[in-house]
PyMOL Python script that loads the backbone (N, CA, C, O; Angstrom):
from pymol import cmd

cmd.read_pdbstr("""\
ATOM      1  N   MET A   1      67.423  97.813 102.580  1.00  0.00           N
ATOM      2  CA  MET A   1      67.063  96.491 102.146  1.00  0.00           C
ATOM      3  C   MET A   1      67.744  96.198 100.806  1.00  0.00           C
ATOM      4  O   MET A   1      67.280  96.631  99.751  1.00  0.00           O
ATOM      5  N   ALA A   2      68.801  95.489 100.866  1.00  0.00           N
ATOM      6  CA  ALA A   2      69.575  95.197  99.669  1.00  0.00           C
ATOM      7  C   ALA A   2      69.047  93.924  99.015  1.00  0.00           C
ATOM      8  O   ALA A   2      68.845  92.908  99.680  1.00  0.00           O
ATOM      9  N   GLY A   3      68.830  93.992  97.718  1.00  0.00           N
ATOM     10  CA  GLY A   3      68.418  92.813  96.972  1.00  0.00           C
ATOM     11  C   GLY A   3      69.612  91.921  96.700  1.00  0.00           C
ATOM     12  O   GLY A   3      70.745  92.257  97.044  1.00  0.00           O
ATOM     13  N   PRO A   4      69.345  90.767  96.073  1.00  0.00           N
ATOM     14  CA  PRO A   4      70.453  89.840  95.798  1.00  0.00           C
ATOM     15  C   PRO A   4      71.540  90.445  94.908  1.00  0.00           C
ATOM     16  O   PRO A   4      72.728  90.212  95.131  1.00  0.00           O
ATOM     17  N   ASP A   5      71.131  91.224  93.898  1.00  0.00           N
ATOM     18  CA  ASP A   5      72.130  91.822  93.011  1.00  0.00           C
ATOM     19  C   ASP A   5      72.955  92.881  93.735  1.00  0.00           C
ATOM     20  O   ASP A   5      74.175  92.938  93.580  1.00  0.00           O
ATOM     21  N   LYS A   6      72.293  93.711  94.519  1.00  0.00           N
ATOM     22  CA  LYS A   6      72.995  94.750  95.252  1.00  0.00           C
ATOM     23  C   LYS A   6      73.909  94.138  96.312  1.00  0.00           C
ATOM     24  O   LYS A   6      75.016  94.622  96.550  1.00  0.00           O
ATOM     25  N   SER A   7      73.435  93.080  96.935  1.00  0.00           N
ATOM     26  CA  SER A   7      74.224  92.399  97.948  1.00  0.00           C
ATOM     27  C   SER A   7      75.463  91.747  97.330  1.00  0.00           C
ATOM     28  O   SER A   7      76.557  91.804  97.891  1.00  0.00           O
ATOM     29  N   ALA A   8      75.271  91.138  96.184  1.00  0.00           N
ATOM     30  CA  ALA A   8      76.411  90.511  95.501  1.00  0.00           C
ATOM     31  C   ALA A   8      77.424  91.559  95.061  1.00  0.00           C
ATOM     32  O   ALA A   8      78.632  91.348  95.167  1.00  0.00           O
ATOM     33  N   GLN A   9      76.930  92.681  94.570  1.00  0.00           N
ATOM     34  CA  GLN A   9      77.816  93.763  94.146  1.00  0.00           C
ATOM     35  C   GLN A   9      78.624  94.298  95.322  1.00  0.00           C
ATOM     36  O   GLN A   9      79.823  94.548  95.194  1.00  0.00           O
ATOM     37  N   LYS A  10      77.966  94.473  96.468  1.00  0.00           N
ATOM     38  CA  LYS A  10      78.682  94.974  97.649  1.00  0.00           C
ATOM     39  C   LYS A  10      79.716  93.945  98.109  1.00  0.00           C
ATOM     40  O   LYS A  10      80.803  94.317  98.551  1.00  0.00           O
ATOM     41  N   GLY A  11      79.390  92.674  98.009  1.00  0.00           N
ATOM     42  CA  GLY A  11      80.355  91.637  98.359  1.00  0.00           C
ATOM     43  C   GLY A  11      81.578  91.672  97.462  1.00  0.00           C
ATOM     44  O   GLY A  11      82.698  91.468  97.930  1.00  0.00           O
ATOM     45  N   LYS A  12      81.372  91.928  96.176  1.00  0.00           N
ATOM     46  CA  LYS A  12      82.505  92.036  95.252  1.00  0.00           C
ATOM     47  C   LYS A  12      83.382  93.236  95.598  1.00  0.00           C
ATOM     48  O   LYS A  12      84.609  93.157  95.539  1.00  0.00           O
ATOM     49  N   VAL A  13      82.741  94.346  95.959  1.00  0.00           N
ATOM     50  CA  VAL A  13      83.494  95.541  96.335  1.00  0.00           C
ATOM     51  C   VAL A  13      84.339  95.262  97.575  1.00  0.00           C
ATOM     52  O   VAL A  13      85.496  95.674  97.654  1.00  0.00           O
ATOM     53  N   ILE A  14      83.750  94.561  98.537  1.00  0.00           N
ATOM     54  CA  ILE A  14      84.495  94.220  99.756  1.00  0.00           C
ATOM     55  C   ILE A  14      85.675  93.315  99.423  1.00  0.00           C
ATOM     56  O   ILE A  14      86.769  93.493  99.958  1.00  0.00           O
ATOM     57  N   GLY A  15      85.453  92.351  98.545  1.00  0.00           N
ATOM     58  CA  GLY A  15      86.542  91.465  98.137  1.00  0.00           C
ATOM     59  C   GLY A  15      87.672  92.216  97.457  1.00  0.00           C
ATOM     60  O   GLY A  15      88.847  91.948  97.707  1.00  0.00           O
ATOM     61  N   MET A  16      87.310  93.156  96.596  1.00  0.00           N
ATOM     62  CA  MET A  16      88.332  93.961  95.926  1.00  0.00           C
ATOM     63  C   MET A  16      89.068  94.856  96.919  1.00  0.00           C
ATOM     64  O   MET A  16      90.272  95.074  96.784  1.00  0.00           O
ATOM     65  N   LEU A  17      88.356  95.371  97.908  1.00  0.00           N
ATOM     66  CA  LEU A  17      89.000  96.192  98.941  1.00  0.00           C
ATOM     67  C   LEU A  17      90.031  95.370  99.710  1.00  0.00           C
ATOM     68  O   LEU A  17      91.157  95.819  99.921  1.00  0.00           O
ATOM     69  N   ILE A  18      89.646  94.174 100.125  1.00  0.00           N
ATOM     70  CA  ILE A  18      90.571  93.320 100.878  1.00  0.00           C
ATOM     71  C   ILE A  18      91.794  92.971 100.024  1.00  0.00           C
ATOM     72  O   ILE A  18      92.928  93.030 100.500  1.00  0.00           O
ATOM     73  N   ALA A  19      91.556  92.611  98.770  1.00  0.00           N
ATOM     74  CA  ALA A  19      92.679  92.278  97.881  1.00  0.00           C
ATOM     75  C   ALA A  19      93.577  93.489  97.648  1.00  0.00           C
ATOM     76  O   ALA A  19      94.803  93.375  97.670  1.00  0.00           O
ATOM     77  N   GLY A  20      92.963  94.646  97.427  1.00  0.00           N
ATOM     78  CA  GLY A  20      93.744  95.858  97.185  1.00  0.00           C
ATOM     79  C   GLY A  20      94.580  96.257  98.377  1.00  0.00           C
ATOM     80  O   GLY A  20      95.741  96.638  98.227  1.00  0.00           O
ATOM     81  N   VAL A  21      93.996  96.172  99.568  1.00  0.00           N
ATOM     82  CA  VAL A  21      94.746  96.515 100.779  1.00  0.00           C
ATOM     83  C   VAL A  21      95.892  95.527 100.986  1.00  0.00           C
ATOM     84  O   VAL A  21      96.989  95.916 101.386  1.00  0.00           O
ATOM     85  N   GLY A  22      95.635  94.263 100.715  1.00  0.00           N
ATOM     86  CA  GLY A  22      96.692  93.259 100.854  1.00  0.00           C
ATOM     87  C   GLY A  22      97.858  93.521  99.909  1.00  0.00           C
ATOM     88  O   GLY A  22      99.021  93.446 100.306  1.00  0.00           O
ATOM     89  N   VAL A  23      97.536  93.829  98.662  1.00  0.00           N
ATOM     90  CA  VAL A  23      98.592  94.130  97.682  1.00  0.00           C
ATOM     91  C   VAL A  23      99.345  95.403  98.082  1.00  0.00           C
ATOM     92  O   VAL A  23     100.572  95.460  97.997  1.00  0.00           O
ATOM     93  N   PHE A  24      98.593  96.428  98.521  1.00  0.00           N
ATOM     94  CA  PHE A  24      99.239  97.661  98.979  1.00  0.00           C
ATOM     95  C   PHE A  24     100.211  97.372 100.109  1.00  0.00           C
ATOM     96  O   PHE A  24     101.332  97.881 100.117  1.00  0.00           O
ATOM     97  N   TRP A  25      99.783  96.555 101.062  1.00  0.00           N
ATOM     98  CA  TRP A  25     100.613  96.260 102.221  1.00  0.00           C
ATOM     99  C   TRP A  25     101.899  95.540 101.809  1.00  0.00           C
ATOM    100  O   TRP A  25     102.985  95.869 102.288  1.00  0.00           O
ATOM    101  N   ILE A  26     101.766  94.566 100.924  1.00  0.00           N
ATOM    102  CA  ILE A  26     102.944  93.822 100.462  1.00  0.00           C
ATOM    103  C   ILE A  26     103.905  94.741  99.711  1.00  0.00           C
ATOM    104  O   ILE A  26     105.112  94.709  99.949  1.00  0.00           O
ATOM    105  N   VAL A  27     103.369  95.556  98.806  1.00  0.00           N
ATOM    106  CA  VAL A  27     104.214  96.469  98.024  1.00  0.00           C
ATOM    107  C   VAL A  27     104.862  97.518  98.933  1.00  0.00           C
ATOM    108  O   VAL A  27     106.042  97.833  98.779  1.00  0.00           O
ATOM    109  N   ALA A  28     104.092  98.051  99.872  1.00  0.00           N
ATOM    110  CA  ALA A  28     104.644  99.059 100.784  1.00  0.00           C
ATOM    111  C   ALA A  28     105.759  98.469 101.646  1.00  0.00           C
ATOM    112  O   ALA A  28     106.765  99.129 101.904  1.00  0.00           O
ATOM    113  N   THR A  29     105.579  97.235 102.085  1.00  0.00           N
ATOM    114  CA  THR A  29     106.616  96.583 102.885  1.00  0.00           C
ATOM    115  C   THR A  29     107.882  96.365 102.059  1.00  0.00           C
ATOM    116  O   THR A  29     108.995  96.602 102.527  1.00  0.00           O
ATOM    117  N   PHE A  30     107.688  95.906 100.817  1.00  0.00           N
ATOM    118  CA  PHE A  30     108.834  95.685  99.936  1.00  0.00           C
ATOM    119  C   PHE A  30     109.560  96.995  99.643  1.00  0.00           C
ATOM    120  O   PHE A  30     110.784  97.071  99.747  1.00  0.00           O
ATOM    121  N   LEU A  31     108.797  98.025  99.274  1.00  0.00           N
ATOM    122  CA  LEU A  31     109.426  99.308  98.946  1.00  0.00           C
ATOM    123  C   LEU A  31     110.077  99.946 100.172  1.00  0.00           C
ATOM    124  O   LEU A  31     111.102 100.618 100.054  1.00  0.00           O
ATOM    125  N   GLY A  32     109.491  99.740 101.334  1.00  0.00           N
ATOM    126  CA  GLY A  32     110.080 100.276 102.554  1.00  0.00           C
ATOM    127  C   GLY A  32     111.451  99.698 102.831  1.00  0.00           C
ATOM    128  O   GLY A  32     112.367 100.409 103.244  1.00  0.00           O
ATOM    129  N   SER A  33     111.587  98.394 102.598  1.00  0.00           N
ATOM    130  CA  SER A  33     112.904  97.793 102.828  1.00  0.00           C
ATOM    131  C   SER A  33     113.857  98.098 101.671  1.00  0.00           C
ATOM    132  O   SER A  33     115.058  98.264 101.887  1.00  0.00           O
ATOM    133  N   TYR A  34     113.331  98.172 100.449  1.00  0.00           N
ATOM    134  CA  TYR A  34     114.188  98.441  99.289  1.00  0.00           C
ATOM    135  C   TYR A  34     114.798  99.841  99.366  1.00  0.00           C
ATOM    136  O   TYR A  34     115.989 100.015  99.108  1.00  0.00           O
ATOM    137  N   PHE A  35     113.994 100.826  99.718  1.00  0.00           N
ATOM    138  CA  PHE A  35     114.480 102.200  99.807  1.00  0.00           C
ATOM    139  C   PHE A  35     114.981 102.558 101.199  1.00  0.00           C
ATOM    140  O   PHE A  35     115.322 103.711 101.465  1.00  0.00           O
ATOM    141  N   GLU A  36     115.023 101.583 102.073  1.00  0.00           N
ATOM    142  CA  GLU A  36     115.506 101.753 103.446  1.00  0.00           C
ATOM    143  C   GLU A  36     114.815 102.940 104.139  1.00  0.00           C
ATOM    144  O   GLU A  36     115.463 103.809 104.722  1.00  0.00           O
ATOM    145  N   LEU A  37     113.488 102.941 104.054  1.00  0.00           N
ATOM    146  CA  LEU A  37     112.718 103.989 104.719  1.00  0.00           C
ATOM    147  C   LEU A  37     112.782 103.788 106.222  1.00  0.00           C
ATOM    148  O   LEU A  37     113.033 102.684 106.705  1.00  0.00           O
ATOM    149  N   SER A  38     112.554 104.857 106.946  1.00  0.00           N
ATOM    150  CA  SER A  38     112.614 104.759 108.406  1.00  0.00           C
ATOM    151  C   SER A  38     111.459 103.895 108.918  1.00  0.00           C
ATOM    152  O   SER A  38     110.456 103.694 108.232  1.00  0.00           O
ATOM    153  N   MET A  39     111.628 103.396 110.129  1.00  0.00           N
ATOM    154  CA  MET A  39     110.593 102.554 110.717  1.00  0.00           C
ATOM    155  C   MET A  39     109.296 103.328 110.940  1.00  0.00           C
ATOM    156  O   MET A  39     108.218 102.734 110.949  1.00  0.00           O
ATOM    157  N   ARG A  40     109.388 104.621 111.115  1.00  0.00           N
ATOM    158  CA  ARG A  40     108.176 105.435 111.306  1.00  0.00           C
ATOM    159  C   ARG A  40     107.331 105.441 110.032  1.00  0.00           C
ATOM    160  O   ARG A  40     106.106 105.336 110.096  1.00  0.00           O
ATOM    161  N   ILE A  41     107.974 105.563 108.896  1.00  0.00           N
ATOM    162  CA  ILE A  41     107.250 105.557 107.625  1.00  0.00           C
ATOM    163  C   ILE A  41     106.657 104.171 107.368  1.00  0.00           C
ATOM    164  O   ILE A  41     105.516 104.054 106.921  1.00  0.00           O
ATOM    165  N   ARG A  42     107.432 103.127 107.649  1.00  0.00           N
ATOM    166  CA  ARG A  42     106.918 101.763 107.470  1.00  0.00           C
ATOM    167  C   ARG A  42     105.729 101.508 108.387  1.00  0.00           C
ATOM    168  O   ARG A  42     104.757 100.868 107.986  1.00  0.00           O
ATOM    169  N   ALA A  43     105.808 102.007 109.615  1.00  0.00           N
ATOM    170  CA  ALA A  43     104.695 101.845 110.555  1.00  0.00           C
ATOM    171  C   ALA A  43     103.468 102.610 110.065  1.00  0.00           C
ATOM    172  O   ALA A  43     102.339 102.162 110.263  1.00  0.00           O
ATOM    173  N   LEU A  44     103.677 103.744 109.436  1.00  0.00           N
ATOM    174  CA  LEU A  44     102.562 104.508 108.882  1.00  0.00           C
ATOM    175  C   LEU A  44     101.857 103.708 107.789  1.00  0.00           C
ATOM    176  O   LEU A  44     100.627 103.676 107.734  1.00  0.00           O
ATOM    177  N   PHE A  45     102.636 103.064 106.922  1.00  0.00           N
ATOM    178  CA  PHE A  45     102.042 102.206 105.896  1.00  0.00           C
ATOM    179  C   PHE A  45     101.281 101.043 106.536  1.00  0.00           C
ATOM    180  O   PHE A  45     100.206 100.670 106.067  1.00  0.00           O
ATOM    181  N   ASP A  46     101.830 100.481 107.590  1.00  0.00           N
ATOM    182  CA  ASP A  46     101.141  99.403 108.301  1.00  0.00           C
ATOM    183  C   ASP A  46      99.816  99.885 108.891  1.00  0.00           C
ATOM    184  O   ASP A  46      98.818  99.166 108.860  1.00  0.00           O
ATOM    185  N   LEU A  47      99.815 101.092 109.421  1.00  0.00           N
ATOM    186  CA  LEU A  47      98.574 101.644 109.973  1.00  0.00           C
ATOM    187  C   LEU A  47      97.545 101.904 108.884  1.00  0.00           C
ATOM    188  O   LEU A  47      96.350 101.700 109.099  1.00  0.00           O
ATOM    189  N   PHE A  48      97.997 102.354 107.714  1.00  0.00           N
ATOM    190  CA  PHE A  48      97.073 102.526 106.593  1.00  0.00           C
ATOM    191  C   PHE A  48      96.444 101.191 106.209  1.00  0.00           C
ATOM    192  O   PHE A  48      95.238 101.111 105.975  1.00  0.00           O
ATOM    193  N   ALA A  49      97.259 100.150 106.147  1.00  0.00           N
ATOM    194  CA  ALA A  49      96.743  98.830 105.807  1.00  0.00           C
ATOM    195  C   ALA A  49      95.784  98.329 106.883  1.00  0.00           C
ATOM    196  O   ALA A  49      94.743  97.752 106.570  1.00  0.00           O
ATOM    197  N   LEU A  50      96.127  98.543 108.117  1.00  0.00           N
ATOM    198  CA  LEU A  50      95.246  98.132 109.209  1.00  0.00           C
ATOM    199  C   LEU A  50      93.902  98.851 109.124  1.00  0.00           C
ATOM    200  O   LEU A  50      92.853  98.244 109.342  1.00  0.00           O
ATOM    201  N   ALA A  51      93.935 100.135 108.811  1.00  0.00           N
ATOM    202  CA  ALA A  51      92.685 100.892 108.664  1.00  0.00           C
ATOM    203  C   ALA A  51      91.852 100.344 107.508  1.00  0.00           C
ATOM    204  O   ALA A  51      90.626 100.282 107.603  1.00  0.00           O
ATOM    205  N   GLY A  52      92.497  99.951 106.435  1.00  0.00           N
ATOM    206  CA  GLY A  52      91.774  99.360 105.307  1.00  0.00           C
ATOM    207  C   GLY A  52      91.116  98.044 105.677  1.00  0.00           C
ATOM    208  O   GLY A  52      89.979  97.783 105.283  1.00  0.00           O
ATOM    209  N   PHE A  53      91.826  97.207 106.436  1.00  0.00           N
ATOM    210  CA  PHE A  53      91.247  95.928 106.859  1.00  0.00           C
ATOM    211  C   PHE A  53      90.104  96.138 107.852  1.00  0.00           C
ATOM    212  O   PHE A  53      89.115  95.405 107.817  1.00  0.00           O
ATOM    213  N   VAL A  54      90.228  97.119 108.726  1.00  0.00           N
ATOM    214  CA  VAL A  54      89.134  97.428 109.664  1.00  0.00           C
ATOM    215  C   VAL A  54      87.917  97.920 108.887  1.00  0.00           C
ATOM    216  O   VAL A  54      86.789  97.542 109.203  1.00  0.00           O
ATOM    217  N   LEU A  55      88.134  98.756 107.879  1.00  0.00           N
ATOM    218  CA  LEU A  55      87.034  99.212 107.041  1.00  0.00           C
ATOM    219  C   LEU A  55      86.345  98.026 106.365  1.00  0.00           C
ATOM    220  O   LEU A  55      85.118  97.990 106.274  1.00  0.00           O
ATOM    221  N   ALA A  56      87.126  97.063 105.895  1.00  0.00           N
ATOM    222  CA  ALA A  56      86.549  95.881 105.261  1.00  0.00           C
ATOM    223  C   ALA A  56      85.707  95.078 106.259  1.00  0.00           C
ATOM    224  O   ALA A  56      84.637  94.582 105.906  1.00  0.00           O
ATOM    225  N   ILE A  57      86.178  94.947 107.488  1.00  0.00           N
ATOM    226  CA  ILE A  57      85.412  94.227 108.500  1.00  0.00           C
ATOM    227  C   ILE A  57      84.097  94.940 108.792  1.00  0.00           C
ATOM    228  O   ILE A  57      83.061  94.293 108.944  1.00  0.00           O
ATOM    229  N   VAL A  58      84.131  96.256 108.870  1.00  0.00           N
ATOM    230  CA  VAL A  58      82.912  97.029 109.105  1.00  0.00           C
ATOM    231  C   VAL A  58      81.944  96.840 107.935  1.00  0.00           C
ATOM    232  O   VAL A  58      80.743  96.676 108.147  1.00  0.00           O
ATOM    233  N   MET A  59      82.454  96.862 106.720  1.00  0.00           N
ATOM    234  CA  MET A  59      81.592  96.677 105.549  1.00  0.00           C
ATOM    235  C   MET A  59      81.002  95.271 105.516  1.00  0.00           C
ATOM    236  O   MET A  59      79.846  95.094 105.133  1.00  0.00           O
ATOM    237  N   ILE A  60      81.786  94.272 105.914  1.00  0.00           N
ATOM    238  CA  ILE A  60      81.268  92.894 105.971  1.00  0.00           C
ATOM    239  C   ILE A  60      80.155  92.798 106.998  1.00  0.00           C
ATOM    240  O   ILE A  60      79.143  92.142 106.752  1.00  0.00           O
ATOM    241  N   TYR A  61      80.323  93.438 108.138  1.00  0.00           N
ATOM    242  CA  TYR A  61      79.285  93.432 109.173  1.00  0.00           C
ATOM    243  C   TYR A  61      78.016  94.106 108.656  1.00  0.00           C
ATOM    244  O   TYR A  61      76.914  93.603 108.876  1.00  0.00           O
ATOM    245  N   GLN A  62      78.161  95.233 107.974  1.00  0.00           N
ATOM    246  CA  GLN A  62      77.000  95.916 107.422  1.00  0.00           C
ATOM    247  C   GLN A  62      76.280  95.051 106.395  1.00  0.00           C
ATOM    248  O   GLN A  62      75.050  95.010 106.368  1.00  0.00           O
ATOM    249  N   LEU A  63      77.040  94.364 105.552  1.00  0.00           N
ATOM    250  CA  LEU A  63      76.444  93.473 104.563  1.00  0.00           C
ATOM    251  C   LEU A  63      75.717  92.325 105.239  1.00  0.00           C
ATOM    252  O   LEU A  63      74.620  91.953 104.823  1.00  0.00           O
ATOM    253  N   TRP A  64      76.309  91.770 106.262  1.00  0.00           N
ATOM    254  CA  TRP A  64      75.680  90.671 106.999  1.00  0.00           C
ATOM    255  C   TRP A  64      74.374  91.125 107.634  1.00  0.00           C
ATOM    256  O   TRP A  64      73.369  90.417 107.577  1.00  0.00           O
ATOM    257  N   ARG A  65      74.391  92.326 108.247  1.00  0.00           N
ATOM    258  CA  ARG A  65      73.169  92.847 108.877  1.00  0.00           C
ATOM    259  C   ARG A  65      72.084  93.112 107.828  1.00  0.00           C
ATOM    260  O   ARG A  65      70.908  92.856 108.082  1.00  0.00           O
ATOM    261  N   ALA A  66      72.464  93.616 106.667  1.00  0.00           N
ATOM    262  CA  ALA A  66      71.488  93.874 105.604  1.00  0.00           C
ATOM    263  C   ALA A  66      70.856  92.567 105.128  1.00  0.00           C
ATOM    264  O   ALA A  66      69.660  92.517 104.843  1.00  0.00           O
ATOM    265  N   ARG A  67      71.659  91.520 105.045  1.00  0.00           N
ATOM    266  CA  ARG A  67      71.112  90.222 104.627  1.00  0.00           C
ATOM    267  C   ARG A  67      70.204  89.636 105.690  1.00  0.00           C
ATOM    268  O   ARG A  67      69.219  88.969 105.374  1.00  0.00           O
ATOM    269  N   GLN A  68      70.534  89.885 106.957  1.00  0.00           N
ATOM    270  CA  GLN A  68      69.658  89.381 108.044  1.00  0.00           C
ATOM    271  C   GLN A  68      68.313  90.061 108.010  1.00  0.00           C
ATOM    272  O   GLN A  68      67.295  89.397 108.205  1.00  0.00           O
ATOM    273  N   THR A  69      68.263  91.371 107.766  1.00  0.00           N
ATOM    274  CA  THR A  69      66.985  92.076 107.728  1.00  0.00           C
ATOM    275  C   THR A  69      66.187  91.738 106.473  1.00  0.00           C
ATOM    276  O   THR A  69      64.959  91.830 106.478  1.00  0.00           O
ATOM    277  N   ASP A  70      66.879  91.343 105.387  1.00  0.00           N
ATOM    278  CA  ASP A  70      66.169  90.936 104.164  1.00  0.00           C
ATOM    279  C   ASP A  70      65.419  89.628 104.384  1.00  0.00           C
ATOM    280  O   ASP A  70      64.363  89.409 103.791  1.00  0.00           O
ATOM    281  N   ARG A  71      65.958  88.762 105.228  1.00  0.00           N
ATOM    282  CA  ARG A  71      65.299  87.474 105.480  1.00  0.00           C
ATOM    283  C   ARG A  71      64.005  87.630 106.267  1.00  0.00           C
ATOM    284  O   ARG A  71      63.063  86.852 106.115  1.00  0.00           O
ATOM    285  N   GLY A  72      63.984  88.657 107.113  1.00  0.00           N
ATOM    286  CA  GLY A  72      62.755  88.888 107.863  1.00  0.00           C
ATOM    287  C   GLY A  72      62.839  88.603 109.285  1.00  0.00           C
ATOM    288  O   GLY A  72      61.856  88.765 110.007  1.00  0.00           O
TER     289      GLY A  72
END
""", "prot")
cmd.dss("prot")
cmd.show_as("cartoon", "prot")
cmd.util.cbc("prot")
cmd.orient("prot")
């Protein structure tokens, strides 16, 4: 049962996760082309970013469920 402060804090963490993964993905894509890394390495970075976004979706779902149970 998350209170309003705890819920807001978790929302901020989720927002920072999404922003961080987005920045990582952009930088990894840029560095991959700049250093001419193989497509396998670039795909690995893409999979890392995808895993980060999936984690964010799971955390958003958990936050939503916690808010639903707080309402009653």
